[in-house]
N, C-alpha and C positions, 0 to 999 in steps of 0.2 A: 643236918638231916639224919633222921634215925634210919637204921637198917630196916629194910622191908617196906619203907614208906612208898607211896604211890605218887608219881609225878606226871600228870596228863600233858602238860605243855611240851615236855621233851618227846613224848610219843608222837604227838601231832607234828612236831618238827621233822622227825625222821620219816614219817609217812609222806610229808610234802616233798622232801628231798628225793625220795624214791620215785615218786610220780613224775617229778620234773625231769629226771634223768632218763626216762624211757624214750626210745627213738620215735620221732615224729614223721608221719607220712607227708611227702611233698604235696603242695597244693595242686589241684587239677588245673592243667593249662586251658584257658578259655578257648572256645572255638572262634576262629577268625572269620570275619565276613569277607567273602571274595566273590569276584565275577569270573566266570569260566567260559571256555569255548571248546570246540572239538578240533582235533588234529585232522587235517585232510591231506590227501596225496595230490600232487599236481606239479606244475612247472612254474618257473619264475624267470623274468628277465632281470639280469643283474647289470647295473650301469656303472661303468668305470669312467672317471673324468680325469684328463691329464692336459697339461699345456703343451701344445705343439708349436714348432717354429716354422714360419713361412720361409721357403727357400726358392730361389730361382732354379728352374729345371737345368739350366746350364750356367756354369760359372767357371772362369778360367783365369789363372795367373800366368800371364804371358811373359816369357823370358827371352833374353837375347840368345842367339844361336852361335854367335862368333864373338871374338875378342876385338875391341877397338873403341874408338870414340864415337859417341852418338852424334850424328849430323842432323837428325830431325826427330821430334816427338810431336805428332800432329794433333793429339787430343788431350783434353783435360777432364777432370772429374765431372760427371754429369752430362758429358757430351755423347751423342749417339754415334754409333759406328755400324757399318754394314759388313756382312760376311765378305772376306777377301780384301777389305780396305787396308791400305798401308797405314799403320799407326806409328811406327818408329823405324829408324834405319841406322845401322852401324856403318861407319865409313867403308864404302864398297870398292875403293880404288883397286886394291890388290886383287880382289875377287873378280872384278871386271876385266883386269888385264889377263888373268888366267883363263877367263872365258874366251877372250879374243884370241889367245894363243891356240886354244883348243879348236875354235872355229876355223882359224887359218890352217891348222894342220889337217883338219877334215877336208877343207876345200882343196888343198894341195893333193891329197890322196885321191880325191874324187876326180881331179883333172888327170892324174896319172892313170887312174882306172879307165877313164874314157879312152885315153890314147891306147892303152893295152887292148881294149876291146876292139878298136878299129884295126889294130895290127893283127889281131886274131882273125878278124873278119877277112882281111886281105889274104892272109895265109890260107884260109879256108877256100878261097876262090882259085888258088893255084892248082894246076892240074896234078893229079896224083903221080908221084914218082919224080917230080921236078925237085921238090925240097926233101931234105933228109928228115926222117921221122923225128929225130930229136929237136929239130927246129919247131915243128908243130907242137910238140910236147912242152917246149920252153915257153911258147906263146901262151898256151893254156895255163901253165903253172904261174906265169906272170899275172894273168887275170885273176886267178884264184888267190894269189898272195895279196893283191891289191884289194880284192873284195874283203878279205879278212882284216886288212889294215884299216879299211874304211869303217868296218864295224867297230873296231877298237877305238878309232878316233871319234866316232859318233858317241860311244860310251863315255869317253873322256870329256866330250863336250857336255853331256848330260851331268856328269859329276861336277864340272865347273859351274854349270847353271845352278845345281843344288847348293853348292858352296855359296854362291852369290845370294841365293834366297835365304840362307841362314843369317845374312846381314839384315834381313827385312823382317819386321814383326807385323803380322797381319791379323785382322780380327777373324776368329774362327766361326763366328755366327753374328747375327744381328743382335745388338745390345747397347749397353751404356757403360762408359768407363766408370768403375767404382772407385779406383784409386790409381794415382800416378806416382811411381817410385823414383823416376829419373828425369833429367832435363838434358837438352842438347849440350854437348861438350863433356858430359860425364863419360868416364871410361868404364866399360862393362866387359865382363867375361861371359863365356857360355854358362847359362843358368842364372844370370843376374836378372831379378824381377824388373820388368819395365812398367807394365800396367796390369790392373785387374779388370776384367770385363764380366758383366752379368747380363744374361738374356733379359729382354723386356717382354717376352711373350708369356707363356703359361708358367704357373708356379705350382709348387707342391707343399704339403704340410708334413713335417717329420716329427714323430713322437717317439721319445725314449720310454718304452714300455717295460715294466717288470716281466720276468719270465712267466709268471703265473698268468698274466694277461696275454702275452705274445703267443703262448701255446694255444690259445683259444681263438686267434684271429687268422683269417684266411683271405687271400686276394679276392677281390670282388665283394667283400662284405661291406655293408652300408654303415656309415658312422655319421654323427651329427657335429657339424661345426657350429659352435654356440656363438654365432654372430647375431646381429640385430637387423633383420630377423634371422633365426637359425636356418641353416641350409644343410641338405644331405650331400655327402661326398662318398667316394669309394676308396677302399684300401687297394693299392696296386702292388704292394710288396711288403714282405716281412723278412728282415735280415736274419738268417738262422744262426746267429752268433751273438754272444753277449760282449758288451764293452768290458774290458778287464777292470776298469776302475768303478764305473757306475753299476755294473752288473745288469744292464738293461739292453734290450734289443730295439733296433730302429724299425719303426712302422711308417711306410710311405703312403700318403693319402693325396689323391688328386681332387682339387675342388671343382665344382661344376662351373659352367660359364658365368652364371649370375654372381659368383664370388670372385670375379676377375679383378676387383679392386684391392685384393690382398697385396701388401707390400713386403718384399723380401726382408727378413730380419725381425719382423714383428711376431708377437705371440698370439695364438688363438686357442681357446679352450676346445677340446675335442671330447665327445661323449661316445663311448663304446657300449653297445647293448649286447650282452651275451645271454642267450637263452639256455637254461638248465632244465632238463626234463627228469621226471621220475624221482621225486623226493617228497619229504614231509614239509608241508607249508603251514607255518604258524604265524600269528600276529607278532609284530616286533615287540609289543608291550609284554608278551609272555616271557621274554628272556630277562633273567636276572644276571647281571655281570658281577662275577666274583673276582677274588684276587688272582686265582690261577685258572679259572674256567668259567664258562657260561652255562647256565642251567635253566630248566623250567621245572615247575611244580606240577606233578601229575596227581590227580585225585584218585586214591585207592581206598575203598571202604571208608569214605568220609574223612580221610586224613591226607595231608600233603606229603608226597614222596618226591624228593629231588632227583632229576634226571639230567646228567651232563649232555650237552649238545655241541655240535660243531657246525658253524655256519658254512654253507656252500654258496649262497647268493643272498643278496638283500635288495629290497626296494624301500620306498618311503614308508610303507605300512606293513609289509610282510617279509618273512625270512624263510628261506629254504634251508633245512637242517638235516643232519644225519645224527642218529642217536641210538644207542643200545637201550632197550627197555621202553621205547616209544613207538607207537604204531598208529595207523589210521583209526579214527574215531575215539582215541583216548581223550579224556577230558583233562584240560590243563587250565591253570589259573592265569588270567590276563590282567586282573586288577586286585590289589591287596597282597601281591606276592612279595613285596619288598621286605616285609617283616615276618614272613613265615619261617618257621623252623621245621626241620625234618620230623615227620610224625605228628605234627600239630593238627588237631581236628579243625575242620573248616565248616563254614555255614554259607551256602550259596545264596547270593542275592536273588530275590524273586524276580 
């Protein structure tokens, strides 16, 4: 090519390169079609459901009170017992002998006491000045000594009777034997389990509730036992201490008479209804669940603005929330919010 010659193709190439390297504006984000509603202030009943365990109101593990061989065990599993009934007995021979000694000692002192009282009565009838003063005093002292001795002997007899009763295991209430641990001829020591007895009357339902729920429950509060059909029951107590392992608190519930068929040891679902007042109520569909938070999209000047929310209570269709930047009558998205991006323009469904 000669110097100074003109080359149009090269010029065109450089112009094209220069134009193609210029920054390009991002394409406009299309408006998303959404359905909206308004935030309102109100209250909401939050329902918590947990499994409760039916328990007998009274349950006792009866144990021997004395060492020895069992001479009788009168009941087996499933058999009914009445309050005060003798269920088992440890060999009572030695205790019976001690009781007889205590009774005989008390009888002897009582006879001596009666004789001393007659002597004192005769002394009292003697004319003044006939007997020496110390004779009267001795008679009075003898009566007083024997009175004290009889009190001590009576106490010894009561102790002997109490020792004898430790050889006998009696039912503390009406119920049924749930488990039998021993048989006649077994050697037992004080504290050895003999039988377990459960009451056959009223029952209660015990629920292990988390601290968040336990703090909102009070005695007298109504709950629902989700039986067929459901029945209403009452909370009678909340244990103000957490189990060190499960970190739950025990809630005690008394079923109504119509739920008398509950069997101890079975499970029953319990629904707790907790009312929360003074919050922002939104539809459940308005909440978008993220990796670290839950949020709603609020419409501000035709665009979607994300607002983080914290649930206070939930129902099947609504949620009570707390949120900074959200107030009553704000417009939020309830449909079409799954794919919204912050700042994206929106178009409201007619």
